[in-house]
C-alpha positions in Angstrom: -86.2 42.2 -2.9 -88.3 43.4 0.0 -86.6 46.1 2.1 -89.7 46.8 4.2 -89.1 46.0 7.9 -92.0 45.6 10.3 -91.2 47.2 13.7 -92.8 45.6 16.7 -92.3 46.9 20.2 -93.2 44.1 22.6 -92.9 46.1 25.8 -91.7 44.1 28.8 -91.8 40.3 28.0 -90.2 37.2 29.6 -87.2 36.0 27.7 -88.5 32.5 26.8 -91.8 33.9 25.5 -89.9 36.3 23.2 -87.4 33.7 22.1 -90.3 31.4 21.1 -91.8 34.3 19.2 -88.5 35.0 17.4 -88.3 31.3 16.4 -91.8 31.5 15.0 -91.0 34.5 12.8 -87.6 33.1 11.9 -89.1 29.8 10.8 -91.9 31.5 8.9 -89.3 33.3 6.7 -87.2 30.1 6.2 -90.4 28.2 5.2 -91.4 30.9 2.8 -87.9 30.8 1.2 -88.1 27.0 0.8 -91.5 27.3 -0.8 -90.2 29.9 -3.3 -87.3 27.5 -4.1 -89.3 24.3 -4.3 -92.2 25.7 -6.2 -90.3 28.1 -8.5 -92.0 31.2 -6.9 -90.5 34.6 -6.3 -92.8 35.9 -3.5 -91.4 38.5 -1.1 -90.2 37.4 2.3 -90.9 39.5 5.3 -88.5 41.3 7.7 -89.0 42.2 11.3 -87.3 44.3 14.0 -88.4 43.5 17.5 -87.9 45.8 20.5 -88.3 44.3 24.0 -87.3 44.9 27.6 -86.7 41.6 29.5 -87.1 40.9 33.2 -83.7 40.0 34.8 -82.2 37.1 32.7 -78.9 35.6 31.9 -78.4 33.9 28.5 -75.5 31.7 27.4 -74.6 31.3 23.7 -74.2 27.9 22.1 -70.4 28.0 22.4 -70.3 29.8 25.7 -68.7 28.6 28.9 -71.2 27.8 31.7 -68.5 28.7 34.3 -68.9 32.4 33.2 -72.2 32.3 35.2 -71.2 33.0 38.8 -74.5 32.1 40.4 -76.1 28.8 41.3 -79.8 28.1 41.0 -80.7 29.3 44.4 -78.7 32.5 44.0 -80.4 33.2 40.6 -83.8 32.8 42.3 -82.7 35.2 45.1 -81.7 37.8 42.5 -85.1 37.4 40.7 -83.3 36.2 37.6 -83.7 33.3 35.2 -81.1 31.6 33.0 -81.3 30.1 29.5 -78.7 28.4 27.2 -79.7 29.5 23.7 -78.8 29.1 20.1 -77.1 32.3 19.3 -73.4 33.0 19.0 -71.3 34.6 21.8 -70.9 33.8 25.4 -72.9 34.9 28.4 -74.8 38.2 28.8 -77.4 39.8 30.9 -80.8 41.4 30.0 -83.0 43.4 32.3 -85.0 46.5 32.9 -83.5 49.7 31.5 -81.9 47.9 28.6 -83.0 48.2 25.0 -82.9 44.7 23.4 -83.3 44.6 19.6 -83.9 41.5 17.5 -83.7 42.0 13.8 -85.3 39.0 12.0 -84.3 39.7 8.5 -84.0 37.8 5.2 -80.5 39.1 4.3 -81.2 38.1 0.7 -83.4 41.2 0.7 -80.4 43.3 1.5 -77.0 41.6 1.0 -75.6 38.2 1.6 -72.7 39.0 3.9 -73.1 38.1 7.6 -70.0 40.0 8.5 -71.4 43.1 6.8 -74.6 42.6 8.7 -72.8 42.5 12.1 -70.7 45.6 11.2 -73.8 47.5 10.2 -75.6 46.6 13.4 -72.6 47.8 15.3 -72.5 51.0 13.3 -76.2 51.5 14.1 -75.3 51.7 17.8 -72.1 53.7 17.3 -74.0 56.4 15.4 -76.7 56.4 18.1 -74.1 56.9 20.8 -72.5 59.7 18.8 -75.8 61.6 19.1 -75.2 61.7 22.8 -71.6 62.8 22.4 -70.0 59.4 23.0 -67.4 57.7 20.9 -68.4 54.1 20.5 -65.8 51.7 19.0 -65.2 48.1 18.0 -62.6 46.3 20.0 -60.5 43.9 18.0 -61.2 40.3 18.8 -64.1 41.2 21.1 -67.7 41.5 20.3 -69.9 44.5 21.0 -69.7 48.2 21.0 -67.2 49.7 23.5 -66.2 53.0 25.0 -62.6 53.9 25.9 -61.1 51.3 23.5 -57.3 51.2 23.9 -57.3 52.6 27.4 -57.3 51.0 30.8 -60.9 52.1 31.2 -62.4 50.2 28.2 -66.0 49.3 28.9 -68.8 47.6 27.0 -72.1 49.4 26.5 -73.7 47.2 23.9 -73.6 43.4 23.5 -74.2 41.4 20.3 -75.1 37.8 19.6 -76.8 36.6 16.5 -77.9 33.4 14.7 -78.2 33.1 11.0 -79.5 30.2 8.8 -80.3 30.3 5.1 -79.5 34.0 5.3 -82.2 34.6 7.9 -81.1 36.3 11.1 -82.4 36.3 14.7 -81.3 37.4 18.2 -79.4 40.7 18.0 -78.1 43.4 20.4 -78.6 44.7 24.0 -77.9 48.3 24.7 -77.5 49.4 28.3 -79.5 52.7 28.7 -80.7 52.8 32.3 -79.4 49.3 33.2 -78.7 48.1 36.8 -75.0 47.3 36.3 -74.8 45.3 39.5 -76.3 42.3 37.7 -73.2 42.1 35.5 -71.2 41.3 38.6 -72.8 37.9 38.6 -71.2 36.9 35.3 -68.0 37.2 33.3 -69.7 39.3 30.5 -69.2 37.7 27.1 -66.5 35.6 28.7 -64.1 38.7 28.7 -62.2 39.2 32.0 -60.8 42.4 33.3 -63.0 44.9 31.4 -66.0 46.8 32.6 -69.6 47.3 31.5 -71.4 50.6 31.4 -74.7 52.2 30.7 -75.7 55.3 28.7 -77.2 57.1 31.8 -74.0 56.5 33.7 -71.8 57.9 30.9 -74.0 61.0 30.7 -74.3 61.3 34.5 -78.1 61.4 34.5 -80.6 59.3 36.4 -82.6 58.2 33.4 -82.8 58.5 29.7 -86.2 58.0 27.9 -86.0 54.6 26.2 -88.3 55.7 23.4 -85.9 58.5 22.5 -83.0 56.1 22.1 -85.2 53.6 20.2 -86.1 56.2 17.6 -82.5 57.1 17.1 -81.5 53.5 16.7 -84.3 53.0 14.1 -83.2 56.1 12.2 -79.7 54.8 11.8 -80.7 51.2 11.1 -83.1 52.4 8.3 -80.4 54.5 6.7 -77.6 51.9 6.9 -79.8 49.1 5.6 -81.7 51.2 3.1 -84.9 49.8 4.9 -88.4 51.1 4.9 -89.8 50.9 8.4 -93.4 49.9 9.0 -95.4 49.9 12.2 -97.1 46.7 13.1 -100.2 48.2 14.7 -101.8 45.0 16.1 -98.8 43.9 18.2 -97.4 47.1 19.5 -97.7 47.4 23.2 -95.7 50.6 23.4 -95.7 52.1 19.9 -92.4 53.4 18.5 -93.2 56.7 16.7 -91.9 55.4 13.4 -93.7 58.2 11.5 -91.5 60.7 13.4 -88.3 58.9 12.5 -86.5 60.6 9.5 -85.4 57.9 7.1 
């Protein structure tokens, strides 16, 4: 089993370009697994973890309700935003500047074959990261994501999740609001959940901005520990290198 995970920070990339790249990596792993099976091979399959920051975009999961987007085409254009219906789980969400989006593209057969465990460990990665900032992140029963203030009238989501898995290979992932413009969430019913708010790390800490690289390193530290993964830097595709060699694993 190959527990090495190649870390690629793609910088700021349009959603569709990144989605296509995810599909390319995803299909490469699936094809390698099929070759192993059909040809009786036991070659290692790769794993990736992509970091990216998207321009303003709304994405709707395959079972999501289009009515949860509260803008028409002209209003989207006026907001400088795009919209895509995509092949992950979950409903509608927003990605934009100041948000850390993580796409683990893993062959879970290198780690464990349990999609529920995978989702819980991704959530735990974010919960542990928030704890380093003195915040208590929680799961909310029946609702996806990581939340603050669960069980109170002030429950608010800080990290959204939506994944796809086939043949134990994952894609899509999470979006953590760090310095996000929360006004863009007013244009949707986030994740199809009414009556609950959305927040950002800088808002919770009452600061203007938090260094994204600082938060990324903390996420990688906890991801590596929870998944027993060895993190590798992909030097030829990194636009804004994550200091992996400084992350204690």
